[in-house]
All heavy atoms as a GROMACS GRO file, in nm:
protein
  577
    1MET      N    1  13.521   9.415  -2.669
    1MET     CA    2  13.514   9.277  -2.714
    1MET      C    3  13.385   9.214  -2.664
    1MET      O    4  13.350   9.223  -2.548
    1MET     CB    5  13.635   9.201  -2.659
    1MET     CG    6  13.643   9.059  -2.707
    1MET     SD    7  13.810   8.995  -2.677
    1MET     CE    8  13.774   8.876  -2.552
    2ALA      N    9  13.311   9.150  -2.754
    2ALA     CA   10  13.183   9.088  -2.718
    2ALA      C   11  13.206   8.962  -2.636
    2ALA      O   12  13.304   8.890  -2.656
    2ALA     CB   13  13.105   9.054  -2.844
    3ASN      N   14  13.115   8.936  -2.545
    3ASN     CA   15  13.123   8.816  -2.462
    3ASN      C   16  13.044   8.706  -2.531
    3ASN      O   17  12.924   8.696  -2.518
    3ASN     CB   18  13.066   8.845  -2.323
    3ASN     CG   19  13.079   8.726  -2.231
    3ASN    OD1   20  13.149   8.630  -2.261
    3ASN    ND2   21  13.012   8.732  -2.118
    4THR      N   22  13.112   8.621  -2.608
    4THR     CA   23  13.046   8.511  -2.677
    4THR      C   24  13.085   8.381  -2.610
    4THR      O   25  13.198   8.365  -2.564
    4THR     CB   26  13.085   8.506  -2.826
    4THR    OG1   27  13.226   8.490  -2.836
    4THR    CG2   28  13.042   8.632  -2.897
    5ARG      N   29  12.992   8.288  -2.607
    5ARG     CA   30  13.017   8.158  -2.545
    5ARG      C   31  13.022   8.052  -2.653
    5ARG      O   32  12.932   8.044  -2.735
    5ARG     CB   33  12.908   8.123  -2.445
    5ARG     CG   34  12.910   8.211  -2.324
    5ARG     CD   35  12.811   8.161  -2.225
    5ARG     NE   36  12.803   8.254  -2.115
    5ARG     CZ   37  12.742   8.228  -2.002
    5ARG    NH1   38  12.682   8.114  -1.985
    5ARG    NH2   39  12.740   8.317  -1.906
    6GLU      N   40  13.124   7.971  -2.650
    6GLU     CA   41  13.137   7.859  -2.740
    6GLU      C   42  13.101   7.733  -2.662
    6GLU      O   43  13.176   7.692  -2.574
    6GLU     CB   44  13.280   7.847  -2.792
    6GLU     CG   45  13.325   7.964  -2.875
    6GLU     CD   46  13.294   7.946  -3.022
    6GLU    OE1   47  13.272   7.832  -3.065
    6GLU    OE2   48  13.292   8.047  -3.092
    7LEU      N   49  12.986   7.675  -2.691
    7LEU     CA   50  12.948   7.551  -2.624
    7LEU      C   51  13.030   7.437  -2.682
    7LEU      O   52  13.061   7.436  -2.800
    7LEU     CB   53  12.799   7.524  -2.641
    7LEU     CG   54  12.705   7.630  -2.585
    7LEU    CD1   55  12.561   7.586  -2.606
    7LEU    CD2   56  12.732   7.656  -2.440
    8ALA      N   57  13.065   7.343  -2.597
    8ALA     CA   58  13.144   7.228  -2.640
    8ALA      C   59  13.089   7.105  -2.570
    8ALA      O   60  13.025   7.117  -2.465
    8ALA     CB   61  13.291   7.250  -2.606
    9PRO      N   62  13.113   6.988  -2.625
    9PRO     CA   63  13.064   6.866  -2.561
    9PRO      C   64  13.123   6.847  -2.420
    9PRO      O   65  13.238   6.885  -2.395
    9PRO     CB   66  13.112   6.753  -2.652
    9PRO     CG   67  13.146   6.818  -2.781
    9PRO     CD   68  13.184   6.959  -2.748
   10ILE      N   69  13.043   6.791  -2.332
   10ILE     CA   70  13.090   6.751  -2.200
   10ILE      C   71  13.108   6.600  -2.208
   10ILE      O   72  13.011   6.526  -2.226
   10ILE     CB   73  12.987   6.788  -2.090
   10ILE    CG1   74  12.953   6.937  -2.091
   10ILE    CG2   75  13.038   6.742  -1.953
   10ILE    CD1   76  13.068   7.029  -2.056
   11GLU      N   77  13.232   6.554  -2.197
   11GLU     CA   78  13.264   6.413  -2.217
   11GLU      C   79  13.265   6.336  -2.085
   11GLU      O   80  13.311   6.387  -1.984
   11GLU     CB   81  13.398   6.401  -2.287
   11GLU     CG   82  13.398   6.468  -2.424
   11GLU     CD   83  13.532   6.460  -2.492
   11GLU    OE1   84  13.603   6.359  -2.474
   11GLU    OE2   85  13.566   6.556  -2.563
   12ASP      N   86  13.218   6.211  -2.091
   12ASP     CA   87  13.206   6.128  -1.972
   12ASP      C   88  13.337   6.108  -1.897
   12ASP      O   89  13.340   6.115  -1.776
   12ASP     CB   90  13.148   5.991  -2.007
   12ASP     CG   91  12.997   5.994  -2.027
   12ASP    OD1   92  12.933   6.094  -1.987
   12ASP    OD2   93  12.944   5.897  -2.082
   13GLY      N   94  13.446   6.083  -1.964
   13GLY     CA   95  13.571   6.048  -1.897
   13GLY      C   96  13.659   6.166  -1.862
   13GLY      O   97  13.776   6.147  -1.830
   14VAL      N   98  13.604   6.288  -1.864
   14VAL     CA   99  13.685   6.407  -1.841
   14VAL      C  100  13.634   6.481  -1.719
   14VAL      O  101  13.514   6.492  -1.697
   14VAL     CB  102  13.680   6.501  -1.965
   14VAL    CG1  103  13.762   6.626  -1.942
   14VAL    CG2  104  13.727   6.427  -2.090
   15THR      N  105  13.727   6.531  -1.636
   15THR     CA  106  13.692   6.615  -1.522
   15THR      C  107  13.730   6.758  -1.557
   15THR      O  108  13.841   6.784  -1.602
   15THR     CB  109  13.767   6.570  -1.396
   15THR    OG1  110  13.728   6.434  -1.368
   15THR    CG2  111  13.734   6.658  -1.277
   16TYR      N  112  13.635   6.851  -1.539
   16TYR     CA  113  13.652   6.989  -1.580
   16TYR      C  114  13.662   7.082  -1.460
   16TYR      O  115  13.580   7.072  -1.368
   16TYR     CB  116  13.531   7.034  -1.663
   16TYR     CG  117  13.509   6.952  -1.786
   16TYR    CD1  118  13.425   6.841  -1.784
   16TYR    CD2  119  13.575   6.983  -1.904
   16TYR    CE1  120  13.406   6.764  -1.897
   16TYR    CE2  121  13.556   6.906  -2.018
   16TYR     CZ  122  13.471   6.797  -2.014
   16TYR     OH  123  13.453   6.720  -2.126
   17PRO      N  124  13.759   7.175  -1.460
   17PRO     CA  125  13.755   7.282  -1.360
   17PRO      C  126  13.623   7.356  -1.379
   17PRO      O  127  13.570   7.366  -1.491
   17PRO     CB  128  13.874   7.370  -1.397
   17PRO     CG  129  13.964   7.284  -1.479
   17PRO     CD  130  13.873   7.188  -1.551
   18LEU      N  131  13.568   7.408  -1.272
   18LEU     CA  132  13.434   7.467  -1.277
   18LEU      C  133  13.422   7.576  -1.382
   18LEU      O  134  13.322   7.580  -1.455
   18LEU     CB  135  13.396   7.522  -1.139
   18LEU     CG  136  13.250   7.558  -1.122
   18LEU    CD1  137  13.158   7.441  -1.148
   18LEU    CD2  138  13.226   7.612  -0.982
   19ASP      N  139  13.521   7.664  -1.396
   19ASP     CA  140  13.510   7.771  -1.495
   19ASP      C  141  13.506   7.716  -1.638
   19ASP      O  142  13.429   7.763  -1.722
   19ASP     CB  143  13.620   7.876  -1.478
   19ASP     CG  144  13.760   7.819  -1.487
   19ASP    OD1  145  13.778   7.696  -1.473
   19ASP    OD2  146  13.853   7.898  -1.510
   20GLU      N  147  13.584   7.612  -1.666
   20GLU     CA  148  13.582   7.548  -1.799
   20GLU      C  149  13.448   7.479  -1.821
   20GLU      O  150  13.390   7.486  -1.930
   20GLU     CB  151  13.696   7.448  -1.811
   20GLU     CG  152  13.696   7.367  -1.939
   20GLU     CD  153  13.725   7.448  -2.063
   20GLU    OE1  154  13.775   7.563  -2.052
   20GLU    OE2  155  13.699   7.398  -2.174
   21PHE      N  156  13.396   7.411  -1.719
   21PHE     CA  157  13.266   7.345  -1.730
   21PHE      C  158  13.157   7.447  -1.762
   21PHE      O  159  13.073   7.423  -1.849
   21PHE     CB  160  13.233   7.271  -1.600
   21PHE     CG  161  13.093   7.219  -1.597
   21PHE    CD1  162  13.060   7.105  -1.668
   21PHE    CD2  163  12.994   7.287  -1.527
   21PHE    CE1  164  12.929   7.058  -1.668
   21PHE    CE2  165  12.864   7.240  -1.528
   21PHE     CZ  166  12.831   7.126  -1.597
   22GLN      N  167  13.160   7.561  -1.696
   22GLN     CA  168  13.059   7.664  -1.722
   22GLN      C  169  13.070   7.716  -1.865
   22GLN      O  170  12.968   7.737  -1.931
   22GLN     CB  171  13.073   7.780  -1.623
   22GLN     CG  172  13.016   7.746  -1.487
   22GLN     CD  173  13.014   7.866  -1.396
   22GLN    OE1  174  13.107   7.887  -1.320
   22GLN    NE2  175  12.910   7.944  -1.406
   23ARG      N  176  13.191   7.737  -1.914
   23ARG     CA  177  13.209   7.783  -2.052
   23ARG      C  178  13.154   7.680  -2.151
   23ARG      O  179  13.082   7.714  -2.244
   23ARG     CB  180  13.356   7.807  -2.083
   23ARG     CG  181  13.402   7.948  -2.053
   23ARG     CD  182  13.537   7.977  -2.115
   23ARG     NE  183  13.644   7.890  -2.067
   23ARG     CZ  184  13.710   7.908  -1.954
   23ARG    NH1  185  13.679   8.007  -1.873
   23ARG    NH2  186  13.806   7.826  -1.919
   24ARG      N  187  13.189   7.554  -2.130
   24ARG     CA  188  13.148   7.449  -2.223
   24ARG      C  189  12.997   7.425  -2.219
   24ARG      O  190  12.936   7.402  -2.321
   24ARG     CB  191  13.219   7.318  -2.190
   24ARG     CG  192  13.362   7.317  -2.231
   24ARG     CD  193  13.430   7.188  -2.185
   24ARG     NE  194  13.555   7.173  -2.252
   24ARG     CZ  195  13.573   7.097  -2.361
   24ARG    NH1  196  13.473   7.030  -2.411
   24ARG    NH2  197  13.691   7.090  -2.418
   25SER      N  198  12.939   7.427  -2.100
   25SER     CA  199  12.796   7.396  -2.086
   25SER      C  200  12.707   7.515  -2.116
   25SER      O  201  12.589   7.499  -2.146
   25SER     CB  202  12.766   7.344  -1.945
   25SER     OG  203  12.784   7.449  -1.850
   26GLY      N  204  12.762   7.636  -2.102
   26GLY     CA  205  12.682   7.756  -2.121
   26GLY      C  206  12.598   7.792  -2.001
   26GLY      O  207  12.514   7.882  -2.007
   27LEU      N  208  12.618   7.723  -1.888
   27LEU     CA  209  12.541   7.751  -1.767
   27LEU      C  210  12.600   7.872  -1.695
   27LEU      O  211  12.720   7.878  -1.671
   27LEU     CB  212  12.543   7.631  -1.672
   27LEU     CG  213  12.474   7.505  -1.720
   27LEU    CD1  214  12.490   7.395  -1.615
   27LEU    CD2  215  12.327   7.529  -1.747
   28GLY      N  216  12.515   7.965  -1.659
   28GLY     CA  217  12.557   8.078  -1.579
   28GLY      C  218  12.560   8.040  -1.432
   28GLY      O  219  12.529   7.926  -1.394
   29ARG      N  220  12.596   8.135  -1.348
   29ARG     CA  221  12.608   8.108  -1.203
   29ARG      C  222  12.476   8.062  -1.144
   29ARG      O  223  12.472   7.969  -1.064
   29ARG     CB  224  12.660   8.231  -1.131
   29ARG     CG  225  12.806   8.258  -1.159
   29ARG     CD  226  12.857   8.384  -1.096
   29ARG     NE  227  12.823   8.390  -0.956
   29ARG     CZ  228  12.839   8.496  -0.880
   29ARG    NH1  229  12.890   8.606  -0.931
   29ARG    NH2  230  12.807   8.494  -0.754
   30HIS      N  231  12.368   8.130  -1.179
   30HIS     CA  232  12.237   8.094  -1.122
   30HIS      C  233  12.193   7.955  -1.167
   30HIS      O  234  12.149   7.874  -1.085
   30HIS     CB  235  12.133   8.199  -1.160
   30HIS     CG  236  11.998   8.169  -1.103
   30HIS    ND1  237  11.970   8.185  -0.970
   30HIS    CD2  238  11.886   8.123  -1.161
   30HIS    CE1  239  11.844   8.149  -0.948
   30HIS    NE2  240  11.791   8.111  -1.063
   31ALA      N  241  12.205   7.926  -1.295
   31ALA     CA  242  12.165   7.795  -1.346
   31ALA      C  243  12.251   7.685  -1.285
   31ALA      O  244  12.199   7.578  -1.251
   31ALA     CB  245  12.175   7.792  -1.498
   32LEU      N  246  12.380   7.711  -1.268
   32LEU     CA  247  12.467   7.612  -1.205
   32LEU      C  248  12.426   7.589  -1.060
   32LEU      O  249  12.421   7.475  -1.013
   32LEU     CB  250  12.613   7.655  -1.212
   32LEU     CG  251  12.714   7.558  -1.154
   32LEU    CD1  252  12.710   7.424  -1.226
   32LEU    CD2  253  12.854   7.617  -1.159
   33ARG      N  254  12.394   7.694  -0.989
   33ARG     CA  255  12.350   7.682  -0.850
   33ARG      C  256  12.222   7.598  -0.843
   33ARG      O  257  12.208   7.510  -0.758
   33ARG     CB  258  12.326   7.821  -0.792
   33ARG     CG  259  12.306   7.822  -0.643
   33ARG     CD  260  12.298   7.963  -0.586
   33ARG     NE  261  12.409   8.047  -0.628
   33ARG     CZ  262  12.395   8.161  -0.697
   33ARG    NH1  263  12.277   8.205  -0.731
   33ARG    NH2  264  12.502   8.230  -0.732
   34GLN      N  265  12.129   7.622  -0.935
   34GLN     CA  266  12.004   7.546  -0.938
   34GLN      C  267  12.032   7.399  -0.968
   34GLN      O  268  11.974   7.309  -0.907
   34GLN     CB  269  11.907   7.603  -1.041
   34GLN     CG  270  11.860   7.743  -1.008
   34GLN     CD  271  11.778   7.747  -0.880
   34GLN    OE1  272  11.832   7.743  -0.770
   34GLN    NE2  273  11.649   7.753  -0.896
   35ALA      N  274  12.123   7.373  -1.062
   35ALA     CA  275  12.157   7.235  -1.096
   35ALA      C  276  12.218   7.163  -0.976
   35ALA      O  277  12.186   7.047  -0.950
   35ALA     CB  278  12.255   7.233  -1.214
   36ARG      N  279  12.302   7.232  -0.902
   36ARG     CA  280  12.361   7.172  -0.781
   36ARG      C  281  12.253   7.139  -0.680
   36ARG      O  282  12.256   7.033  -0.616
   36ARG     CB  283  12.465   7.265  -0.720
   36ARG     CG  284  12.589   7.276  -0.809
   36ARG     CD  285  12.690   7.367  -0.751
   36ARG     NE  286  12.749   7.306  -0.632
   36ARG     CZ  287  12.834   7.366  -0.553
   36ARG    NH1  288  12.873   7.489  -0.578
   36ARG    NH2  289  12.883   7.304  -0.448
   37ARG      N  290  12.157   7.227  -0.664
   37ARG     CA  291  12.046   7.200  -0.571
   37ARG      C  292  11.964   7.080  -0.615
   37ARG      O  293  11.904   7.012  -0.532
   37ARG     CB  294  11.955   7.322  -0.560
   37ARG     CG  295  12.016   7.434  -0.480
   37ARG     CD  296  11.919   7.548  -0.464
   37ARG     NE  297  11.984   7.656  -0.392
   37ARG     CZ  298  11.976   7.784  -0.424
   37ARG    NH1  299  11.903   7.821  -0.528
   37ARG    NH2  300  12.039   7.874  -0.355
   38GLN      N  301  11.960   7.056  -0.745
   38GLN     CA  302  11.883   6.944  -0.798
   38GLN      C  303  11.965   6.817  -0.812
   38GLN      O  304  11.916   6.717  -0.863
   38GLN     CB  305  11.820   6.983  -0.932
   38GLN     CG  306  11.712   7.088  -0.915
   38GLN     CD  307  11.643   7.122  -1.046
   38GLN    OE1  308  11.671   7.064  -1.150
   38GLN    NE2  309  11.552   7.216  -1.040
   39GLY      N  310  12.092   6.821  -0.767
   39GLY     CA  311  12.169   6.697  -0.760
   39GLY      C  312  12.298   6.690  -0.840
   39GLY      O  313  12.367   6.589  -0.834
   40LEU      N  314  12.334   6.792  -0.917
   40LEU     CA  315  12.462   6.788  -0.988
   40LEU      C  316  12.575   6.789  -0.887
   40LEU      O  317  12.580   6.874  -0.798
   40LEU     CB  318  12.475   6.909  -1.082
   40LEU     CG  319  12.610   6.919  -1.155
   40LEU    CD1  320  12.631   6.800  -1.248
   40LEU    CD2  321  12.620   7.050  -1.231
   41LYS      N  322  12.667   6.694  -0.901
   41LYS     CA  323  12.780   6.685  -0.808
   41LYS      C  324  12.893   6.778  -0.851
   41LYS      O  325  12.935   6.775  -0.967
   41LYS     CB  326  12.834   6.541  -0.805
   41LYS     CG  327  12.736   6.443  -0.747
   41LYS     CD  328  12.794   6.304  -0.753
   41LYS     CE  329  12.692   6.202  -0.707
   41LYS     NZ  330  12.742   6.065  -0.724
   42VAL      N  331  12.939   6.858  -0.758
   42VAL     CA  332  13.058   6.942  -0.779
   42VAL      C  333  13.157   6.900  -0.672
   42VAL      O  334  13.126   6.900  -0.554
   42VAL     CB  335  13.024   7.092  -0.770
   42VAL    CG1  336  13.151   7.177  -0.779
   42VAL    CG2  337  12.925   7.132  -0.878
   43ARG      N  338  13.275   6.862  -0.715
   43ARG     CA  339  13.377   6.813  -0.622
   43ARG      C  340  13.479   6.922  -0.596
   43ARG      O  341  13.512   6.998  -0.686
   43ARG     CB  342  13.443   6.689  -0.681
   43ARG     CG  343  13.341   6.578  -0.702
   43ARG     CD  344  13.392   6.475  -0.799
   43ARG     NE  345  13.285   6.390  -0.846
   43ARG     CZ  346  13.247   6.277  -0.789
   43ARG    NH1  347  13.305   6.235  -0.680
   43ARG    NH2  348  13.149   6.207  -0.840
   44ARG      N  349  13.529   6.927  -0.473
   44ARG     CA  350  13.625   7.032  -0.434
   44ARG      C  351  13.756   6.968  -0.391
   44ARG      O  352  13.758   6.865  -0.324
   44ARG     CB  353  13.568   7.116  -0.322
   44ARG     CG  354  13.446   7.192  -0.365
   44ARG     CD  355  13.411   7.301  -0.264
   44ARG     NE  356  13.307   7.385  -0.319
   44ARG     CZ  357  13.328   7.490  -0.398
   44ARG    NH1  358  13.450   7.525  -0.431
   44ARG    NH2  359  13.228   7.561  -0.444
   45LEU      N  360  13.865   7.036  -0.429
   45LEU     CA  361  13.998   6.992  -0.390
   45LEU      C  362  14.090   7.113  -0.391
   45LEU      O  363  14.096   7.186  -0.491
   45LEU     CB  364  14.051   6.886  -0.488
   45LEU     CG  365  14.194   6.839  -0.465
   45LEU    CD1  366  14.204   6.762  -0.332
   45LEU    CD2  367  14.239   6.752  -0.579
   46GLY      N  368  14.156   7.137  -0.279
   46GLY     CA  369  14.253   7.246  -0.271
   46GLY      C  370  14.196   7.383  -0.304
   46GLY      O  371  14.262   7.463  -0.369
   47GLY      N  372  14.073   7.407  -0.266
   47GLY     CA  373  14.011   7.536  -0.292
   47GLY      C  374  13.957   7.552  -0.433
   47GLY      O  375  13.911   7.659  -0.470
   48ARG      N  376  13.965   7.448  -0.514
   48ARG     CA  377  13.914   7.451  -0.651
   48ARG      C  378  13.793   7.360  -0.662
   48ARG      O  379  13.779   7.265  -0.586
   48ARG     CB  380  14.021   7.403  -0.750
   48ARG     CG  381  14.150   7.477  -0.741
   48ARG     CD  382  14.189   7.569  -0.854
   48ARG     NE  383  14.108   7.576  -0.971
   48ARG     CZ  384  14.152   7.553  -1.094
   48ARG    NH1  385  14.277   7.518  -1.114
   48ARG    NH2  386  14.072   7.565  -1.197
   49ALA      N  387  13.706   7.389  -0.758
   49ALA     CA  388  13.586   7.308  -0.779
   49ALA      C  389  13.593   7.244  -0.918
   49ALA      O  390  13.642   7.305  -1.014
   49ALA     CB  391  13.462   7.396  -0.769
   50PHE      N  392  13.545   7.120  -0.926
   50PHE     CA  393  13.549   7.042  -1.050
   50PHE      C  394  13.416   6.972  -1.072
   50PHE      O  395  13.346   6.938  -0.977
   50PHE     CB  396  13.658   6.934  -1.041
   50PHE     CG  397  13.795   6.989  -1.018
   50PHE    CD1  398  13.843   7.010  -0.890
   50PHE    CD2  399  13.876   7.022  -1.126
   50PHE    CE1  400  13.970   7.062  -0.868
   50PHE    CE2  401  14.003   7.073  -1.104
   50PHE     CZ  402  14.050   7.093  -0.976
   51VAL      N  403  13.385   6.949  -1.200
   51VAL     CA  404  13.267   6.871  -1.237
   51VAL      C  405  13.315   6.758  -1.326
   51VAL      O  406  13.387   6.781  -1.425
   51VAL     CB  407  13.162   6.956  -1.312
   51VAL    CG1  408  13.046   6.870  -1.359
   51VAL    CG2  409  13.113   7.069  -1.224
   52CYS      N  410  13.277   6.635  -1.293
   52CYS     CA  411  13.308   6.520  -1.376
   52CYS      C  412  13.205   6.514  -1.488
   52CYS      O  413  13.084   6.523  -1.463
   52CYS     CB  414  13.304   6.391  -1.295
   52CYS     SG  415  13.431   6.384  -1.166
   53GLY      N  416  13.253   6.499  -1.610
   53GLY     CA  417  13.164   6.496  -1.725
   53GLY      C  418  13.057   6.389  -1.714
   53GLY      O  419  12.941   6.410  -1.748
   54GLY      N  420  13.095   6.271  -1.664
   54GLY     CA  421  12.999   6.162  -1.647
   54GLY      C  422  12.888   6.199  -1.549
   54GLY      O  423  12.771   6.165  -1.571
   55ASP      N  424  12.924   6.269  -1.440
   55ASP     CA  425  12.824   6.313  -1.343
   55ASP      C  426  12.724   6.408  -1.408
   55ASP      O  427  12.603   6.399  -1.385
   55ASP     CB  428  12.889   6.384  -1.224
   55ASP     CG  429  12.966   6.290  -1.134
   55ASP    OD1  430  12.947   6.166  -1.142
   55ASP    OD2  431  13.047   6.340  -1.053
   56PHE      N  432  12.774   6.500  -1.490
   56PHE     CA  433  12.686   6.595  -1.558
   56PHE      C  434  12.594   6.524  -1.655
   56PHE      O  435  12.473   6.550  -1.658
   56PHE     CB  436  12.767   6.701  -1.631
   56PHE     CG  437  12.681   6.798  -1.707
   56PHE    CD1  438  12.597   6.886  -1.640
   56PHE    CD2  439  12.682   6.801  -1.845
   56PHE    CE1  440  12.516   6.975  -1.710
   56PHE    CE2  441  12.603   6.889  -1.915
   56PHE     CZ  442  12.519   6.977  -1.848
   57ASN      N  443  12.648   6.431  -1.734
   57ASN     CA  444  12.565   6.360  -1.831
   57ASN      C  445  12.459   6.274  -1.764
   57ASN      O  446  12.345   6.267  -1.810
   57ASN     CB  447  12.652   6.281  -1.927
   57ASN     CG  448  12.728   6.374  -2.021
   57ASN    OD1  449  12.679   6.479  -2.059
   57ASN    ND2  450  12.850   6.336  -2.056
   58LEU      N  451  12.493   6.212  -1.650
   58LEU     CA  452  12.392   6.137  -1.573
   58LEU      C  453  12.287   6.231  -1.516
   58LEU      O  454  12.168   6.199  -1.515
   58LEU     CB  455  12.458   6.058  -1.460
   58LEU     CG  456  12.537   5.935  -1.502
   58LEU    CD1  457  12.614   5.878  -1.382
   58LEU    CD2  458  12.444   5.830  -1.561
   59PHE      N  459  12.331   6.347  -1.468
   59PHE     CA  460  12.238   6.446  -1.415
   59PHE      C  461  12.140   6.490  -1.524
   59PHE      O  462  12.020   6.495  -1.502
   59PHE     CB  463  12.316   6.566  -1.361
   59PHE     CG  464  12.229   6.683  -1.326
   59PHE    CD1  465  12.150   6.681  -1.212
   59PHE    CD2  466  12.224   6.795  -1.407
   59PHE    CE1  467  12.069   6.789  -1.179
   59PHE    CE2  468  12.144   6.902  -1.376
   59PHE     CZ  469  12.065   6.899  -1.262
   60LEU      N  470  12.192   6.520  -1.642
   60LEU     CA  471  12.104   6.560  -1.753
   60LEU      C  472  12.004   6.452  -1.786
   60LEU      O  473  11.886   6.480  -1.810
   60LEU     CB  474  12.187   6.591  -1.878
   60LEU     CG  475  12.244   6.729  -1.892
   60LEU    CD1  476  12.316   6.743  -2.025
   60LEU    CD2  477  12.140   6.836  -1.878
   61ALA      N  478  12.050   6.327  -1.790
   61ALA     CA  479  11.961   6.216  -1.823
   61ALA      C  480  11.851   6.197  -1.719
   61ALA      O  481  11.744   6.146  -1.750
   61ALA     CB  482  12.042   6.088  -1.839
   62SER      N  483  11.877   6.240  -1.595
   62SER     CA  484  11.778   6.222  -1.488
   62SER      C  485  11.670   6.331  -1.488
   62SER      O  486  11.570   6.318  -1.419
   62SER     CB  487  11.848   6.222  -1.352
   62SER     OG  488  11.889   6.353  -1.315
   63LEU      N  489  11.693   6.439  -1.564
   63LEU     CA  490  11.596   6.549  -1.566
   63LEU      C  491  11.477   6.514  -1.653
   63LEU      O  492  11.490   6.443  -1.752
   63LEU     CB  493  11.662   6.676  -1.621
   63LEU     CG  494  11.773   6.737  -1.537
   63LEU    CD1  495  11.834   6.855  -1.612
   63LEU    CD2  496  11.721   6.781  -1.402
   64PRO      N  497  11.361   6.568  -1.618
   64PRO     CA  498  11.246   6.553  -1.708
   64PRO      C  499  11.279   6.620  -1.842
   64PRO      O  500  11.364   6.709  -1.848
   64PRO     CB  501  11.133   6.627  -1.637
   64PRO     CG  502  11.183   6.667  -1.505
   64PRO     CD  503  11.331   6.646  -1.501
   65GLU      N  504  11.210   6.578  -1.947
   65GLU     CA  505  11.240   6.635  -2.079
   65GLU      C  506  11.226   6.785  -2.084
   65GLU      O  507  11.300   6.852  -2.153
   65GLU     CB  508  11.150   6.572  -2.185
   65GLU     CG  509  11.202   6.439  -2.230
   65GLU     CD  510  11.130   6.389  -2.352
   65GLU    OE1  511  11.098   6.470  -2.442
   65GLU    OE2  512  11.104   6.268  -2.356
   66ARG      N  513  11.134   6.842  -2.010
   66ARG     CA  514  11.112   6.986  -2.012
   66ARG      C  515  11.146   7.045  -1.876
   66ARG      O  516  11.059   7.082  -1.801
   66ARG     CB  517  10.968   7.019  -2.048
   66ARG     CG  518  10.935   6.980  -2.189
   66ARG     CD  519  10.792   7.014  -2.219
   66ARG     NE  520  10.764   6.980  -2.355
   66ARG     CZ  521  10.705   7.062  -2.440
   66ARG    NH1  522  10.666   7.180  -2.401
   66ARG    NH2  523  10.685   7.023  -2.563
   67SER      N  524  11.274   7.056  -1.848
   67SER     CA  525  11.318   7.113  -1.722
   67SER      C  526  11.383   7.248  -1.748
   67SER      O  527  11.456   7.265  -1.843
   67SER     CB  528  11.419   7.021  -1.652
   67SER     OG  529  11.470   7.085  -1.538
   68SER      N  530  11.354   7.344  -1.662
   68SER     CA  531  11.419   7.475  -1.674
   68SER      C  532  11.514   7.501  -1.558
   68SER      O  533  11.555   7.612  -1.536
   68SER     CB  534  11.312   7.584  -1.682
   68SER     OG  535  11.236   7.584  -1.564
   69LEU      N  536  11.548   7.395  -1.484
   69LEU     CA  537  11.637   7.408  -1.368
   69LEU      C  538  11.587   7.513  -1.269
   69LEU      O  539  11.662   7.593  -1.218
   69LEU     CB  540  11.780   7.439  -1.410
   69LEU     CG  541  11.855   7.329  -1.481
   69LEU    CD1  542  11.994   7.379  -1.523
   69LEU    CD2  543  11.870   7.207  -1.394
   70GLN      N  544  11.456   7.514  -1.246
   70GLN     CA  545  11.400   7.609  -1.152
   70GLN      C  546  11.381   7.543  -1.017
   70GLN      O  547  11.353   7.423  -1.009
   70GLN     CB  548  11.265   7.662  -1.201
   70GLN     CG  549  11.278   7.745  -1.326
   70GLN     CD  550  11.143   7.795  -1.374
   70GLN    OE1  551  11.040   7.756  -1.320
   70GLN    NE2  552  11.146   7.879  -1.474
   71ALA      N  553  11.394   7.623  -0.912
   71ALA     CA  554  11.371   7.572  -0.777
   71ALA      C  555  11.224   7.538  -0.763
   71ALA      O  556  11.136   7.604  -0.817
   71ALA     CB  557  11.412   7.675  -0.674
   72SER      N  558  11.195   7.432  -0.688
   72SER     CA  559  11.056   7.395  -0.666
   72SER      C  560  10.991   7.493  -0.571
   72SER      O  561  11.056   7.554  -0.486
   72SER     CB  562  11.049   7.253  -0.610
   72SER     OG  563  11.116   7.247  -0.488
   73ASP      N  564  10.861   7.512  -0.584
   73ASP     CA  565  10.788   7.601  -0.495
   73ASP      C  566  10.758   7.530  -0.365
   73ASP      O  567  10.683   7.434  -0.361
   73ASP     CB  568  10.656   7.645  -0.559
   73ASP     CG  569  10.677   7.729  -0.684
   73ASP    OD1  570  10.776   7.805  -0.685
   73ASP    OD2  571  10.598   7.717  -0.778
   74SER      N  572  10.824   7.571  -0.259
   74SER     CA  573  10.801   7.510  -0.127
   74SER      C  574  10.778   7.616  -0.025
   74SER      O  575  10.843   7.713  -0.018
   74SER     CB  576  10.923   7.428  -0.085
   74SER     OG  577  10.949   7.326  -0.176
   0.00000   0.00000   0.00000
C-alpha cells in the first residue's frame, strides 16, 4: 500500500493530536521539529502532544514569505 498524504485545512478553533496535525499539514518529523524551534507551540497533556489550529495559523503568518523552516546558521 502506497503512503499517500491527504492535506486538509488546519482550522483556528480546533485542537489536533500531533499525529493528526502532521497528517493534515503534511509536515514530517524534521520539519515539525524545525517549526517548534522557530516558535510553533505544541502543548502536552497526559503524555500526548497537541497543536492548536490557531497557534499554527499565527505561526504561519509570522514566517517570511519564503521560509523553508531551516535552522539558522549559528
